[in-house]
N, C-alpha and C positions, 0 to 999 in steps of 0.2 A: 541474350544475356549482358552483352556491352550495352544495350539501349536502358535495362533497368540500372546499372550502375551508372550510367551517365543520367539518367532521370534523378535517380537518388541524391547525387553529387549537386546538382542543379536546384532540387530541393533545400537539402542541408545549406546549400550556399544562400539560398533566397533567406532561410529562416535564420542564419547568424550573421548577414551584414546589415548594419546600421544598428541605431535603437530603436528600441519599440516604440508603435505610435502612440500618441498620447491619447487618453479620454478626452473628448471634446463635446461640448455643445453651446448653442447660442439661446440666448434671453435675449430679445429686442437686438441691442448692439453691446450687450453683455456676451464675453466669452466665458465659458466656465470650464475648466480644465485640470486634468490631472497631469503633469508633464512627467517623464519616467524621471528625470534630477530630481523631481521634488519629493517629498513625504507624502504632502497634504495637496488637496484641490486649491485652484486659485480662481477668482472672479474678477475678472479684467473689464475695463471700459474704457476706451481713448475715444478723442474726438478733438476737432478745431474749433475755436471759438472766433466767429468773423467779427465779433465786437471787440476782440482784444487782439488786434492783427494777427488773425489767423493762428495765433500760437495754439501746440499742441497741449493738451491735458491729458494725464493717463491716472487712473487709480487702479490699485491691484488689493484686493481682501483676502487673506487667508487666515483659518484659526485651528485649532485643535482645542481639545477639553483644557487645557493649560493657558493658552494664550489667544489672544487676537493681533491679527498682523496687518497693517495699512501702509500700503506704501502711494506718495502722491509724486506723480512726476508732471512739472510745468515747465516748459522753455523758457518761460519770462523771467525764472528765477537765476541768479548766478552767485551760488554758495560759494565760497572761499576753502574753507577748510573741512574735508572728509573727516568725517567722525566726530565734529562738533555737534553738542548736545544744545538744540532748541528750545525753547518752552513755548508753547501756543495751546492758546482754548480750544476745544474742539466743540463743534453744535452742528445740531443740523437746521433746516427751515425752520423748526417749530420746537426742538428740544435742545437742550445742554448736554453733550455728553460728557465732558470733562475739562476742568480748568486745569490749566499750568502743566499739560501732558507734556511728557519729554519726547521731541523727535529727534533722529539722529539723521545727520547729512550723511548722503551715500556717495552723490556726487553732485557736480554743480547744479543740477536741474532738480534733483531728487531726496525727498526724505521718507524716514521710514519710522512709524510709530508700531511698539509692542507694548500691549497693554495684556493685564493680567484676565485670563476667559471671566465675561460678566453677562449673563444673558441681557441684562438690560440695555447694555451697549447695542448688541445685536438687534434686540426689538427696535432699539431706536434709530438704527441704521437703515432697519427692514422697512420702517415709516418713510425714509428723507426722500426728499426731490433734490436736496442740496447739501453737502457737506463742506463746512468752513474750518479753516485753521487762522485764528486770530492770535499772529505771533506777538510776544512781548516786545513794546519799544519798537517795534517795524511794521508800519501799517503797508509799506511799499510792498512788502513780502507777503503780507496775509493774501489768503486766498478763498474763493469759493468755487465749489466743483458740483458739478452738475452730475446728480445720481439718480436719472429716473429708472423706473422699476427695481428699484433696490431689492424690495419685496421678495420679488419673484427671482432676481438673479441669487440672494442670500439661500433661498429655498433649493433652486437647483445646487448652490454652493453644498447645501447641508447633504443632499442627496448624493453626490459626488462623493461627500467625505465619507458616509454610510457604504457606498459601495464603490469603494477605490480598490484597485487591486496592485 
């Protein structure tokens, strides 16, 4: 009898310790995941660019039926004012997405764009090999981020969203 209580206590403890594991999958070097602390799934990709002093580049994309959120991290940026709103033209290697889009500075190396959901934006992103931000009056901080296999990653993100727990 003591063994049953001990086993039940151990099992209950194992089930209640720590946060639940995230749903996660890979598409090439993209990670598609639904983290326990997030409402929606994320697609993220990070890499180092040997042609840019081995700097880190990271992109995170998430969406809902109301918004598309893109976070870009680049360790070559040195933004001064958290919360500052910047304007940048957003484009892929073959299509303009949005002129003078608003991007919020999250920290010294991170900006976030929140856009009203538009299927045409998702379609353009899915065909992209590169995503560029061309900041107004600031060529030094403009960036081109590599997004290979974006279409597959966004399809996996859609599947994650449709099956999130």
